[in-house]
ZAMARGU-4260 file (C-alpha; in steps of 0.2 Angstrom, whole numbers, plus 5000, padded with zeros to 4 digits):
<rodrens>
0) 5095/5049/5127 | 5091/5035/5114 | 5076/5024/5118 | 5074/5007/5110 | 5056/5002/5105
5) 5051/4984/5106 | 5045/4977/5089 | 5029/4973/5099 | 5020/4990/5099 | 5005/4993/5110
10) 4990/4998/5100 | 4981/5005/5114 | 4995/5018/5117 | 4997/5022/5099 | 4978/5026/5096
15) 4979/5038/5111 | 4965/5045/5122 | 4960/5040/5140 | 4945/5029/5133 | 4958/5016/5128
20) 4963/5012/5146 | 4948/5000/5147 | 4952/4990/5131 | 4953/4972/5137 | 4963/4964/5123
25) 4950/4955/5113 | 4941/4947/5127 | 4955/4942/5138 | 4952/4950/5155 | 4965/4961/5162
30) 4977/4959/5147 | 4982/4974/5136 | 4978/4976/5118 | 4995/4972/5109 | 4998/4971/5091
35) 5015/4971/5081 | 5018/4982/5067 | 5034/4973/5063 | 5030/4955/5065 | 5033/4951/5046
40) 5051/4959/5047 | 5066/4948/5049 | 5070/4944/5067 | 5086/4951/5076 | 5084/4969/5071
45) 5080/4984/5082 | 5064/4994/5081 | 5066/5013/5085 | 5058/5030/5084 | 5040/5024/5082
50) 5027/5037/5080 | 5008/5036/5075 | 4996/5048/5067 | 4977/5045/5066 | 4967/5053/5052
55) 4951/5062/5058 | 4939/5053/5046 | 4931/5036/5045 | 4932/5022/5032 | 4924/5005/5031
60) 4934/4994/5043 | 4945/4982/5034 | 4959/4970/5037 | 4977/4973/5031 | 4974/4960/5017
65) 4959/4971/5011 | 4945/4960/5018 | 4930/4971/5022 | 4925/4969/5040 | 4909/4979/5040
70) 4899/4965/5031 | 4902/4953/5045 | 4899/4963/5061 | 4915/4974/5062 | 4929/4977/5074
75) 4925/4971/5092 | 4930/4982/5107 | 4931/4975/5124 | 4933/4982/5142 | 4946/4978/5154
80) 4935/4964/5161 | 4935/4956/5144 | 4917/4960/5141 | 4912/4965/5123 | 4907/4984/5124
85) 4904/4987/5105 | 4906/4982/5087 | 4911/4996/5075 | 4909/4994/5056 | 4920/5010/5053
90) 4937/5014/5058 | 4949/5029/5058 | 4965/5026/5047 | 4981/5024/5058 | 4998/5027/5051
95) 5013/5021/5061 | 5031/5025/5056 | 5047/5017/5063 | 5064/5012/5059 | 5069/4993/5059
100) 5085/4984/5055 | 5101/4977/5062 | 5113/4989/5072 | 5131/4987/5078 | 5134/4999/5092
105) 5151/5005/5098 | 5158/5005/5115 | 5152/5020/5125 | 5138/5023/5113 | 5126/5029/5127
110) 5139/5042/5132 | 5143/5049/5115 | 5126/5048/5108 | 5131/5039/5092 | 5116/5030/5084
115) 5127/5015/5078 | 5132/5007/5062 | 5117/5000/5055 | 5106/4993/5040 | 5090/5001/5046
120) 5075/5005/5035 | 5061/5018/5036 | 5044/5009/5037 | 5026/5014/5037 | 5012/5003/5044
125) 4994/5007/5040 | 4979/5000/5050 | 4961/5002/5045 | 4954/4991/5058 | 4958/5000/5074
130) 4975/4993/5076 | 4971/4974/5074 | 4981/4972/5058 | 4994/4982/5049 | 5000/4984/5031
135) 5018/4987/5030 | 5028/4997/5017 | 5047/5000/5016 | 5048/5018/5011 | 5067/5020/5011
140) 5074/5004/5003 | 5091/5010/5005 | 5099/4998/5018 | 5107/4987/5004 | 5113/5002/4994
145) 5127/5014/4995 | 5132/5031/4989 | 5148/5032/5000 | 5165/5032/4992 | 5173/5021/5006
150) 5169/5005/5015 | 5170/5000/5034 | 5176/4982/5034 | 5181/4984/5052 | 5162/4985/5056
155) 5156/4967/5058 | 5139/4971/5051 | 5147/4977/5035 | 5161/4964/5034 | 5153/4952/5022
160) 5142/4964/5011 | 5148/4969/4993 | 5144/4988/4995 | 5152/5003/5003 | 5145/5011/5019
165) 5127/5007/5017 | 5112/5018/5017 | 5107/5016/5035 | 5092/5027/5041 | 5095/5037/5057
170) 5078/5045/5061 | 5060/5048/5055 | 5046/5060/5057 | 5028/5061/5050 | 5013/5073/5048
175) 4995/5070/5043 | 4981/5081/5038 | 4964/5076/5030 | 4968/5062/5018 | 4986/5066/5016
180) 5001/5060/5025 | 5020/5064/5024 | 5035/5055/5031 | 5052/5062/5031 | 5069/5053/5037
185) 5087/5055/5035 | 5098/5042/5028 | 5117/5039/5024 | 5111/5035/5006 | 5112/5050/4995
190) 5109/5042/4978 | 5095/5043/4966 | 5078/5051/4973 | 5076/5063/4959 | 5081/5079/4969
195) 5072/5095/4963 | 5082/5107/4974 | 5090/5119/4961 | 5083/5136/4960 | 5079/5140/4942
200) 5082/5158/4936 | 5073/5166/4921 | 5084/5161/4906 | 5085/5178/4898 | 5089/5186/4915
205) 5102/5173/4919 | 5110/5175/4902 | 5111/5194/4904 | 5120/5192/4921 | 5132/5180/4915
210) 5137/5191/4900 | 5138/5206/4911 | 5150/5197/4923 | 5159/5188/4910 | 5156/5171/4918
215) 5156/5153/4910 | 5143/5143/4918 | 5148/5127/4909 | 5162/5127/4922 | 5157/5138/4936
220) 5168/5142/4951 | 5161/5140/4969 | 5157/5158/4969 | 5147/5158/4954 | 5135/5144/4959
225) 5123/5155/4967 | 5116/5158/4949 | 5111/5140/4947 | 5110/5134/4965 | 5107/5149/4976
230) 5106/5140/4993 | 5121/5129/4988 | 5111/5113/4991 | 5118/5102/4977 | 5135/5095/4978
235) 5145/5079/4982 | 5141/5068/4998 | 5154/5071/5011 | 5159/5061/5026 | 5167/5065/5043
240) 5180/5054/5052 | 5177/5054/5070 | 5194/5046/5073 | 5201/5063/5071 | 5189/5071/5083
245) 5196/5081/5097 | 5185/5072/5110 | 5194/5055/5112 | 5178/5045/5116 | 5171/5050/5099
250) 5185/5042/5090 | 5179/5024/5091 | 5165/5029/5079 | 5177/5031/5064 | 5172/5038/5047
255) 5153/5039/5042 | 5145/5047/5027 | 5135/5063/5029 | 5116/5060/5029 | 5103/5065/5016
260) 5085/5070/5019 | 5071/5060/5011 | 5052/5062/5010 | 5038/5051/5004 | 5020/5057/5003
265) 5004/5046/5005 | 4986/5048/5001 | 4971/5039/5007 | 4962/5033/4991 | 4946/5022/4988
270) 4949/5007/4977 | 4937/5000/4963 | 4931/4986/4976 | 4926/5000/4988 | 4941/4996/5000
275) 4953/5010/5005 | 4972/5010/5006 | 4986/5023/5008 | 4995/5025/4991 | 5013/5030/4994
280) 5022/5040/4981 | 5041/5036/4977 | 5053/5044/4989 | 5061/5060/4985 | 5078/5066/4991
285) 5078/5084/4997 | 5097/5086/5000 | 5113/5081/4992 | 5125/5076/5007 | 5136/5092/5005
290) 5130/5095/5023 | 5126/5083/5037 | 5107/5081/5041 | 5100/5079/5058 | 5084/5083/5069
295) 5070/5082/5056 | 5052/5088/5060 | 5037/5088/5049 | 5020/5097/5049 | 5005/5098/5038
300) 4989/5108/5036 | 4974/5101/5026 | 4971/5110/5010 | 4988/5120/5011 | 5003/5109/5011
305) 5017/5101/5021 | 5033/5109/5028 | 5049/5100/5034 | 5063/5107/5044 | 5080/5100/5049
310) 5097/5104/5055 | 5112/5104/5044 | 5131/5104/5048 | 5144/5107/5034 | 5157/5098/5044
315) 5147/5084/5050 | 5137/5083/5066 | 5147/5081/5082 | 5141/5068/5094 | 5146/5080/5108
320) 5151/5079/5126 | 5142/5083/5142 | 5142/5081/5161 | 5128/5073/5171 | 5115/5059/5168
325) 5110/5065/5150 | 5120/5057/5135 | 5129/5068/5123 | 5115/5066/5110 | 5107/5080/5119
330) 5122/5091/5116 | 5123/5089/5097 | 5126/5106/5089 | 5129/5111/5071 | 5145/5120/5066
335) 5137/5129/5052
</rodrens>
C-alpha cells in the first residue's frame, strides 16, 4: 500500500518518544507541535516516504539559518496546556529525509502498485533546534536530467520538457550512527555519479589469465567480463515496457527506465563560528541500470561503517497482481 505524506510533517511524531505527547505547540493550549520540512519547495508536489533519525549527542541549539539560540535563552518546550516547561540551550540533531515533486498517476494505480510517472527529488532536512526550523538539501538533483534513450510525450507531466524520461526518484532510506549519516535512494537517472563498482584484479595475475585463455579484453565477450566486472554490475541502463506485460492492468504504465541506486553521506561538523551543520558529500551511483532496483534498506554502526541492501531484477520489476484488500505493490517479486 502506498501512503502519501503531507508536506506538513508533525515534529512531535518525528522526534519520537512518549514524552512528546505533552508538547503544546509553542504555547498554544491543546495544539500539536507542527513544522514543515518542505515549506520552501514549490507547491503542488507530493511528499512521500518520510523518515527521520536523531543523533545521540547534543550540539548548541541553532536555527536553520545558523543563528545560535543558546545565547538568548534557547529552545522553549511547552506542555499540552500551553505552559512553558523548560528552555533548553542544547539540542540533538534531527535528520529527516523524504521525496518531493510532481507525480502523474495512472488509472488503477492503487491496484497495480505503480509509483507513478514523476519528477520527484530526494531531500534531506536537518534541524538543530528540536524541530523548530529545518535546513533543506536536494541530494538527488535528477528530476530535470535524463539517462534514458526514449521519451514519453504521452505523459502529460513530460509533454513540454526537453529531455527524455526524467530521473524520477522512487524511494529512500537512511541510517545514522554517531556523527555520521547516510541516505540511499533509487532513481530512474543512471548518469554520472562516479560509480566505483568494478572489481579490480592484480594486473600481473589478470595478464597471466588473459594470456593463458587467449582472450582480448580490449573487446571482451559477455562471458569474459568476470575478469573486469566479476558481479556484472556495469552495463547500459535498460528499460521495461509494461504495455507488453501479461497482466492487462499493468499495460497502462507503458515503458519506464530501470532504476539505479544512489547514496550520499553526511557528517556533523563544527564550523569556525562554533555553529554546527551536516556537511553532505556528493552523491555516488552504486549500480548501472542493467538490472532494475527496488526495496532499499540502510544501516550504520559507529566506528565501523555503513551497509546498503537492495532488490534487483534483470527484466524489470513486475508491479504484480493480488487478491484481497492489499495492493499489488506488496506482491512485487524479482525475476532474477
